[in-house]
Structures are given as C-alpha cells and as structure tokens.
BAFI-3210 file (N, C-alpha, C; in Angstrom, 3 decimals, decimal comma, padded with zeros to 6 digits):
// residues 115
n [1|2|3|4|5|6|7|8|9|10|11|12|13|14|15|16|17|18|19|20|21|22|23|24|25|26|27|28|29|30|31|32|33|34|35|36|37|38|39|40|41|42|43|44|45|46|47|48|49|50|51|52|53|54|55|56|57|58|59|60|61|62|63|64|65|66|67|68|69|70|71|72|73|74|75|76|77|78|79|80|81|82|83|84|85|86|87|88|89|90|91|92|93|94|95|96|97|98|99|100|101|102|103|104|105|106|107|108|109|110|111|112|113|114|115]
n.u [-087,768|-085,141|-083,317|-080,674|-078,749|-076,308|-073,512|-071,673|-067,920|-066,859|-066,865|-068,885|-069,404|-069,226|-071,632|-072,912|-072,565|-073,389|-076,000|-076,824|-076,127|-078,192|-080,359|-079,861|-079,769|-082,915|-084,048|-083,566|-085,315|-084,893|-084,782|-083,562|-083,293|-081,802|-080,246|-078,535|-075,907|-074,411|-070,895|-068,733|-066,237|-064,479|-064,148|-066,434|-068,381|-067,834|-068,564|-071,452|-072,297|-071,696|-070,915|-072,264|-075,044|-074,987|-075,421|-077,879|-079,455|-079,048|-080,471|-083,069|-083,633|-083,960|-086,303|-089,437|-090,103|-091,879|-091,581|-089,544|-088,891|-089,711|-087,290|-085,321|-085,152|-084,869|-082,302|-080,727|-079,852|-080,086|-082,689|-082,606|-080,263|-080,713|-082,730|-082,180|-080,134|-081,963|-083,051|-080,991|-080,495|-083,040|-082,844|-080,756|-081,998|-081,875|-083,264|-086,690|-089,818|-092,676|-095,956|-095,168|-093,863|-090,957|-088,726|-085,923|-085,888|-083,704|-081,767|-079,294|-076,089|-073,915|-071,283|-068,397|-065,019|-062,255|-058,593]
n.v [065,499|063,481|060,454|059,597|059,851|061,486|060,892|062,792|063,526|065,233|068,737|070,423|072,803|072,553|070,679|072,836|074,994|073,636|073,656|076,551|077,415|075,816|076,947|079,086|078,628|078,145|080,469|081,478|080,695|077,709|074,398|072,824|070,001|067,733|065,426|065,063|063,477|064,006|063,134|063,004|062,146|059,664|057,491|057,352|056,834|054,679|052,651|053,525|052,377|049,512|046,890|044,702|046,072|047,910|045,800|045,037|047,367|047,249|044,991|045,348|047,562|046,140|044,084|043,309|044,100|042,555|043,066|043,176|040,812|039,064|040,201|039,656|037,212|036,352|037,260|035,397|036,449|037,476|038,211|040,818|041,989|042,753|044,350|046,524|047,452|048,252|050,038|052,020|052,690|053,627|056,289|057,462|057,810|056,768|054,268|053,954|053,600|052,050|051,778|048,295|047,587|047,939|049,919|051,175|053,986|055,043|054,939|055,084|055,739|058,204|058,507|060,240|061,266|063,133|062,462]
n.w [-040,160|-040,709|-042,159|-041,273|-038,915|-037,010|-035,282|-033,126|-030,963|-028,876|-027,361|-024,820|-026,599|-029,343|-029,738|-028,903|-031,214|-033,510|-033,064|-032,829|-035,816|-036,812|-035,964|-037,097|-040,096|-039,714|-039,348|-041,593|-043,375|-044,145|-044,116|-041,060|-040,359|-039,277|-037,555|-034,108|-032,223|-029,255|-027,679|-025,039|-024,979|-026,917|-025,737|-024,298|-026,178|-027,679|-025,175|-025,210|-027,972|-028,524|-030,157|-029,821|-029,145|-031,247|-033,493|-032,391|-033,039|-035,836|-036,208|-035,476|-036,908|-039,774|-039,135|-038,075|-034,538|-031,967|-029,218|-026,193|-025,124|-027,160|-028,845|-027,094|-027,759|-030,507|-031,224|-029,349|-026,910|-023,712|-021,773|-019,512|-020,239|-022,898|-022,490|-021,894|-022,530|-025,042|-023,929|-022,722|-025,785|-026,672|-024,606|-025,904|-028,275|-030,388|-031,151|-030,867|-029,136|-029,296|-027,151|-026,751|-028,748|-030,771|-032,927|-035,355|-036,100|-037,612|-040,394|-040,829|-039,388|-038,816|-037,415|-036,402|-035,662|-034,387|-034,832]
ca.u [-086,858|-084,071|-083,521|-079,589|-078,407|-074,665|-072,776|-069,811|-067,363|-066,636|-067,325|-070,541|-069,598|-069,380|-072,777|-073,918|-071,956|-074,436|-077,504|-076,811|-075,955|-079,179|-081,116|-079,534|-080,700|-084,182|-084,299|-083,628|-086,102|-084,411|-084,716|-082,499|-083,163|-080,873|-080,472|-077,093|-075,807|-072,850|-070,557|-068,127|-065,309|-064,266|-065,075|-068,224|-069,088|-067,671|-069,204|-072,600|-072,020|-070,974|-070,770|-074,065|-075,986|-074,600|-076,089|-079,330|-079,794|-079,119|-081,572|-084,644|-083,852|-084,942|-086,845|-090,393|-089,985|-093,130|-091,714|-088,050|-088,765|-088,936|-086,427|-084,046|-085,217|-084,630|-081,055|-080,252|-079,448|-080,227|-083,857|-082,128|-079,186|-081,167|-084,001|-080,505|-079,671|-082,729|-083,201|-079,413|-080,762|-083,698|-082,168|-080,176|-082,902|-081,386|-084,406|-088,206|-090,476|-094,419|-095,990|-094,105|-092,581|-089,101|-088,501|-084,900|-085,862|-082,453|-081,380|-077,840|-076,246|-072,852|-070,206|-067,262|-064,495|-060,591|-057,703]
ca.v [064,307|062,594|059,402|059,517|060,737|062,271|061,154|063,333|063,534|066,593|069,088|071,153|074,060|072,041|071,092|074,508|075,376|072,873|074,263|077,423|077,293|074,945|077,766|080,433|078,331|077,739|081,782|082,362|079,539|076,481|073,417|072,190|068,462|066,964|064,948|064,969|063,065|064,037|062,203|063,725|061,524|058,186|056,420|057,063|056,841|053,143|052,430|053,389|051,663|048,494|046,153|044,025|047,297|047,585|044,636|044,822|047,956|046,564|043,982|046,312|048,399|045,023|043,186|043,996|043,675|042,867|043,444|043,038|039,751|038,184|040,653|039,112|035,284|036,270|037,742|034,537|037,356|037,306|039,543|041,478|042,676|043,567|045,103|047,490|047,643|049,028|051,406|052,772|052,696|055,119|057,116|058,050|058,469|055,584|053,473|054,530|052,435|052,524|050,318|047,126|047,508|048,319|050,542|052,041|055,301|055,420|053,752|055,011|057,116|058,925|058,250|060,891|061,744|063,796|062,104]
ca.w [-040,094|-042,044|-042,203|-040,674|-037,418|-037,080|-033,549|-032,619|-030,256|-028,851|-026,001|-025,222|-027,206|-030,597|-029,886|-029,032|-032,348|-034,482|-032,555|-033,438|-036,941|-037,672|-035,611|-037,834|-040,921|-039,232|-039,229|-043,285|-043,578|-044,852|-042,990|-040,404|-041,046|-039,270|-036,060|-034,120|-031,080|-028,961|-027,081|-024,482|-025,511|-027,722|-024,843|-024,057|-027,358|-027,427|-024,163|-025,991|-029,009|-028,476|-030,621|-029,425|-029,503|-033,061|-034,442|-031,976|-034,162|-037,249|-036,281|-035,327|-038,564|-040,503|-038,722|-037,399|-033,195|-031,631|-028,248|-026,196|-024,563|-028,323|-029,729|-026,965|-028,290|-031,482|-031,039|-028,682|-026,140|-022,344|-021,486|-019,394|-020,781|-024,070|-022,122|-020,544|-024,434|-026,054|-022,536|-023,237|-027,311|-026,707|-024,489|-027,090|-029,556|-031,688|-030,927|-030,232|-028,475|-028,908|-026,456|-026,884|-030,386|-030,526|-034,012|-035,040|-037,262|-038,829|-041,612|-041,411|-038,234|-039,346|-036,779|-036,411|-034,399|-034,909|-034,387]
c.u [-086,208|-083,428|-081,905|-079,578|-077,077|-074,444|-071,121|-069,451|-066,718|-067,050|-068,625|-070,493|-069,958|-070,798|-073,367|-073,666|-072,862|-075,981|-077,141|-076,873|-077,238|-080,068|-081,304|-080,209|-082,642|-084,527|-084,858|-084,380|-085,960|-084,742|-083,697|-082,248|-082,145|-080,352|-078,883|-076,909|-074,739|-072,303|-069,213|-066,650|-065,219|-064,858|-066,061|-069,045|-069,295|-068,705|-071,047|-073,204|-071,519|-071,543|-072,378|-075,073|-075,965|-075,865|-077,656|-080,211|-080,090|-080,546|-083,041|-084,802|-084,490|-085,909|-088,143|-089,945|-091,289|-093,049|-089,962|-087,927|-088,312|-087,783|-084,800|-083,929|-084,517|-083,324|-080,512|-079,459|-080,096|-081,127|-083,450|-081,276|-080,007|-082,193|-083,126|-080,358|-080,893|-083,156|-082,109|-079,971|-081,693|-083,574|-081,789|-080,806|-082,371|-082,451|-085,504|-088,952|-092,482|-095,150|-095,307|-093,108|-091,632|-089,005|-086,858|-085,110|-084,848|-082,006|-079,600|-077,446|-074,530|-071,798|-068,837|-066,373|-062,910|-059,940|-056,765]
c.v [063,702|060,923|058,491|060,482|060,802|061,813|061,837|062,872|064,811|067,555|069,908|072,324|073,457|071,986|072,564|075,241|074,770|073,506|075,633|077,625|076,268|075,955|079,079|079,991|078,220|078,998|082,308|081,396|078,390|075,513|073,412|070,844|067,447|066,299|064,832|064,279|063,677|063,517|063,018|063,434|060,082|057,605|056,339|056,626|055,271|052,327|052,158|052,493|050,943|047,436|045,007|045,078|047,596|046,825|044,855|045,942|047,898|045,853|044,105|046,934|047,386|044,378|043,627|043,214|043,542|043,052|042,871|042,109|038,947|038,973|039,905|037,573|035,087|036,190|036,532|035,156|037,003|038,497|040,811|042,167|043,167|044,170|046,529|048,603|048,793|050,146|052,361|053,581|053,682|055,794|058,261|058,932|057,386|054,690|054,235|053,094|053,289|051,239|049,014|046,967|048,366|049,381|051,478|052,893|055,583|054,446|053,748|056,147|057,148|059,059|058,865|061,065|062,068|062,994|063,295]
c.w [-041,368|-041,754|-041,587|-039,803|-037,268|-035,702|-033,972|-031,155|-030,048|-027,582|-026,013|-026,187|-028,553|-030,585|-029,729|-030,201|-033,241|-033,964|-033,185|-034,948|-037,502|-037,076|-036,453|-039,299|-040,387|-039,417|-040,576|-043,755|-044,371|-043,240|-042,664|-040,704|-040,594|-037,621|-035,585|-032,209|-029,979|-027,829|-026,785|-025,011|-026,414|-026,850|-024,731|-024,955|-027,660|-026,578|-024,563|-026,838|-029,272|-029,671|-031,284|-029,967|-031,187|-033,637|-033,896|-033,071|-035,604|-037,664|-036,317|-036,557|-039,869|-040,627|-037,746|-035,764|-032,369|-030,054|-027,070|-025,514|-026,709|-029,285|-029,046|-027,169|-029,584|-031,707|-030,102|-027,588|-024,692|-022,374|-020,792|-019,762|-022,550|-023,859|-022,030|-022,203|-025,218|-024,862|-022,890|-024,624|-027,046|-025,959|-025,196|-028,381|-030,801|-031,842|-030,502|-030,147|-028,414|-028,540|-026,367|-027,774|-029,973|-031,963|-033,934|-036,591|-037,762|-039,363|-041,358|-039,919|-039,139|-038,332|-036,978|-035,224|-035,354|-034,044|-033,576]
res [m|t|d|n|i|r|v|h|v|g|a|p|e|d|m|g|r|r|f|v|e|a|w|r|r|a|e|c|g|e|t|a|g|e|t|n|i|t|f|q|d|l|e|t|l|l|a|a|l|t|p|k|r|l|h|l|l|r|y|v|r|h|h|e|v|r|n|i|k|a|l|a|a|e|l|r|r|d|y|k|n|v|h|k|d|v|a|e|l|t|k|l|g|l|l|t|r|t|g|d|r|v|l|a|p|y|a|e|v|d|a|r|f|v|l]
***
C-alpha cells in the first residue's frame, strides 16, 4: 500500500479500466501499489469531501485521536456531525478505525477531474 490515494471523477468504465490495468501489471509481476476512489461526478466528490471533512482528515493525520468524542472536542464540533463525517470517510477508505481509535492512513489525497 502506498502513502497516497487517488480520487477520480468518472464513469464505472474508467474505474474498470484502472482495475484491468492494475491486474495486467500484477500478472507481469509488477506491484499494482495504488489506491483509487472514483466518484460518478464532481458534485458527488465535493459532497463527500467537504471542507470540514478535509480539515478532519488533516487533523487525524497529524494527531493521535483517542476516539470520536475526543476528536469532536478537539475540533470544537458537534459530536453527531463528527461521527457522521468519520463514518463517511471510513466508508470511502480515507479513515480507518481500530477499536475507538481513528487513523488517517494516507498522507496525500490526489484529486483530479477533467473540465
């Protein structure tokens, strides 16, 4: 696994193409070594990666987070909203949870979209 994740906007065919390319590299003995997330459109990406969620990601990446309650207090945000954001970012694979701990495994999120 790499220390960065690529975020794309595109059709399922784009996601499938990346998968097939990675599979072919693996068949040739190359390490695929990439992690990708694909959103169907820019609006969906922006709804998932709001400024508050990006701030939360940065904070978790650079600080030890004991649990969501402590995270909400440290960010001075409502617990319910932070819990929802952590759940969504975990579902996307941008955060991981181990017991009560919350971790941000990626140092870099590379988001690209075509105009």
